[in-house]
Residue frames relative to the residue before (quaternion, step in Angstrom):
aa qw qx qy qz dx dy dz
M 1.0000 0.0000 0.0000 0.0000 0.00 0.00 0.00
W 0.2099 -0.7548 0.6122 0.1070 3.56 -1.01 0.91
I 0.1326 -0.7751 0.6146 0.0629 3.57 -1.05 0.81
L 0.0928 -0.7554 0.6478 0.0340 3.54 -0.92 1.02
Q 0.0435 0.8301 -0.5465 0.1014 3.55 -0.56 1.18
S 0.3335 -0.7238 0.5695 0.2015 3.55 -1.03 0.86
A 0.2898 -0.7700 0.5477 0.1521 3.54 -1.22 0.53
E 0.6383 0.5560 -0.3223 0.4237 3.59 1.22 -0.32
P 0.3360 -0.7802 0.4887 0.1990 3.61 -0.36 1.18
E 0.6297 0.5502 -0.3587 0.4147 3.64 1.05 -0.60
D 0.6856 0.4393 -0.2831 0.5067 3.60 1.20 -0.39
G 0.5709 -0.5307 0.3963 0.4851 3.57 1.28 0.00
S 0.3801 -0.7086 0.5426 0.2428 3.53 -1.21 0.36
F 0.0464 -0.8050 0.5911 -0.0191 3.55 -0.77 1.08
T 0.0355 0.7543 -0.6555 0.0122 3.54 -1.10 0.78
F 0.0350 -0.7964 0.6032 -0.0250 3.55 -0.69 1.15
R 0.1754 -0.7788 0.5961 0.0864 3.56 -1.01 0.87
L 0.0742 -0.7979 0.5982 -0.0086 3.54 -0.92 1.03
P 0.2181 -0.7565 0.5988 0.1469 3.60 -0.54 1.08
P 0.6240 -0.5221 0.3957 0.4259 3.62 -1.10 0.47
G 0.7546 0.3404 -0.2852 0.4831 3.55 -0.97 0.95
A 0.5584 0.6156 -0.3896 0.3969 3.60 1.24 -0.28
V 0.0994 -0.7395 0.6627 0.0631 3.55 -1.20 0.72
K 0.0788 0.8181 -0.5556 0.1261 3.58 -0.47 1.24
T 0.2969 -0.7324 0.5817 0.1927 3.55 -1.22 0.55
I 0.2291 -0.7214 0.6357 0.1515 3.53 -1.31 0.54
G 0.3426 0.7352 -0.5419 0.2200 3.58 -0.96 0.87
R 0.6385 -0.5333 0.4059 0.3784 3.55 -1.37 0.00
A 0.6123 0.6061 -0.3455 0.3720 3.59 1.11 -0.67
P 0.5917 -0.5805 0.4253 0.3635 3.58 -1.13 0.61
R 0.6581 0.5170 -0.3191 0.4447 3.62 1.12 -0.53
A 0.4982 0.6251 -0.4446 0.4043 3.64 1.25 -0.08
D 0.5210 -0.6387 0.4629 0.3262 3.59 -1.07 0.69
F 0.7581 0.1667 -0.0858 0.6247 3.57 1.05 -0.86
I 0.1875 -0.8146 0.5433 0.0777 3.57 -0.35 1.27
V 0.0147 -0.7670 0.6399 -0.0435 3.53 -0.82 1.15
D 0.0792 -0.8079 0.5840 -0.0022 3.55 -0.15 1.32
A 0.3606 0.7178 -0.4977 0.3272 3.55 0.30 1.33
A 0.6989 -0.4796 0.3391 0.4081 3.54 -1.31 0.40
L 0.8664 0.1604 -0.1498 0.4486 3.52 -1.16 0.86
V 0.5179 0.5974 -0.4381 0.4277 3.62 1.23 0.33
S 0.3853 -0.7281 0.5231 0.2187 3.59 -0.83 1.02
R 0.6879 -0.4752 0.3392 0.4312 3.57 -1.26 0.35
L 0.7397 0.0041 -0.0189 0.6726 3.58 1.00 -0.86
H 0.1802 -0.8602 0.4743 0.0510 3.54 -0.03 1.35
C 0.7894 -0.1689 0.1463 0.5717 3.59 0.77 -1.05
R 0.3324 -0.7162 0.5792 0.2028 3.53 -1.37 0.29
L 0.1870 -0.7709 0.6033 0.0829 3.55 -1.02 0.91
T 0.0651 -0.7640 0.6413 0.0271 3.56 -1.00 0.89
A 0.2083 -0.8162 0.5325 0.0832 3.57 -0.48 1.23
G 0.0946 -0.7576 0.6439 0.0508 3.51 -1.07 0.89
E 0.7070 -0.4253 0.3233 0.4634 3.57 -1.25 -0.13
A 0.8127 0.2978 -0.1184 0.4865 3.59 0.86 -1.00
Q 0.8106 0.0856 -0.0185 0.5790 3.61 1.20 -0.31
V 0.2948 -0.7028 0.6121 0.2110 3.52 -1.40 0.14
E 0.2430 -0.7523 0.5933 0.1518 3.57 -0.92 0.90
V 0.1186 -0.7663 0.6276 0.0693 3.56 -1.02 0.86
V 0.0739 -0.7727 0.6304 0.0120 3.56 -1.02 0.93
D 0.3717 -0.7085 0.5566 0.2238 3.56 -0.81 1.05
L 0.2659 -0.7803 0.5503 0.1325 3.60 -0.90 0.94
S 0.6657 -0.5113 0.2753 0.4687 3.58 0.88 1.08
S 0.1657 0.8061 -0.5462 0.1562 3.58 0.97 0.86
T 0.5875 -0.6028 0.4173 0.3426 3.55 -1.14 0.67
N 0.8122 0.2894 -0.1234 0.4912 3.60 0.82 -0.97
G 0.5831 -0.6500 0.3421 0.3472 3.58 1.25 0.23
T 0.3257 -0.6809 0.6254 0.1980 3.47 -1.44 0.35
F 0.1217 -0.8187 0.5610 0.0143 3.56 -0.83 1.03
V 0.1045 -0.7499 0.6506 0.0596 3.55 -1.10 0.82
N 0.8312 -0.0847 -0.0002 0.5494 3.56 -0.63 1.18
D 0.7028 -0.5090 0.2237 0.4438 3.55 0.98 1.06
E 0.6166 0.5016 -0.3663 0.4837 3.62 1.21 0.35
R 0.4221 -0.7069 0.5049 0.2590 3.58 -0.79 1.04
V 0.0529 -0.8143 0.5776 -0.0236 3.57 -0.88 1.01
E 0.3633 -0.6590 0.6039 0.2627 3.51 -1.33 0.41
T 0.7569 -0.0327 0.0617 0.6498 3.53 1.10 -0.92
A 0.0990 0.7942 -0.5946 0.0769 3.57 -0.99 0.80
T 0.3685 -0.6830 0.5828 0.2409 3.51 -1.32 0.39
L 0.2066 -0.7862 0.5759 0.0870 3.56 -0.77 1.10
K 0.0560 -0.7653 0.6397 0.0433 3.51 -1.14 0.71
S 0.7233 -0.4334 0.3047 0.4429 3.54 -1.27 0.27
G 0.7692 0.3226 -0.2725 0.4795 3.55 -0.91 1.03
D 0.5493 0.6121 -0.4010 0.4036 3.61 1.22 -0.29
R 0.3040 -0.7226 0.5918 0.1877 3.55 -1.31 0.44
L 0.1374 -0.7730 0.6180 0.0417 3.57 -0.82 1.10
R 0.0597 -0.8059 0.5889 0.0157 3.59 -0.76 1.05
V 0.0185 -0.7412 0.6705 -0.0247 3.52 -0.98 1.07
G 0.7929 0.0089 -0.0616 0.6062 3.55 -0.54 1.14
R 0.7515 -0.3337 0.2667 0.5027 3.57 -0.82 -1.00
V 0.5573 0.5999 -0.3866 0.4242 3.58 1.29 0.11
E 0.1167 -0.7845 0.6073 0.0452 3.55 -0.80 1.08
L 0.1331 -0.7911 0.5964 0.0280 3.53 -0.84 1.08
T 0.2873 -0.7301 0.5942 0.1769 3.55 -0.97 0.88
V 0.3028 -0.7625 0.5540 0.1412 3.56 -0.91 1.01
E 0.0601 0.7941 -0.6014 0.0639 3.57 -0.83 1.01
K 0.3352 -0.6874 0.6052 0.2211 3.54 -1.14 0.72
A 0.3351 -0.7596 0.5249 0.1873 3.58 -0.61 1.14
N 0.4267 -0.6568 0.5587 0.2728 3.53 -1.10 0.76
D 0.6412 -0.5020 0.3911 0.4288 3.57 -1.21 0.34
D 0.5989 0.5725 -0.3576 0.4309 3.63 1.10 -0.66
Q 0.6837 0.5006 -0.2845 0.4483 3.60 1.01 -0.83
R 0.6499 0.5323 -0.3202 0.4378 3.59 1.19 -0.41
G 0.4806 0.6965 -0.4200 0.3279 3.55 1.26 -0.12
E 0.7802 -0.3326 0.2423 0.4710 3.54 -1.28 -0.33
R 0.0067 0.7765 -0.6291 0.0357 3.53 -1.11 0.85
């Protein structure tokens, strides 16, 4: 399980969970899988594809770009500890341990 979590309270708090094999979009539009209604986020901003060892991010021709560790990307591979930025929202990428997937 992959967890993408924001840390900035002024941008709202976001936590997204991606099991391996999941393909999800991030954007402002209601049709996005993960809705981020924040400044500079496009209607359909990027697509995430989760694997066992990594997550692939693909920019969907967003107006303001998709950034990984402060570098603008069209496509990138995310690993635990990376920072994904869409608009002004920065999400930290973490691979959850089996212990973290238990009951909560």
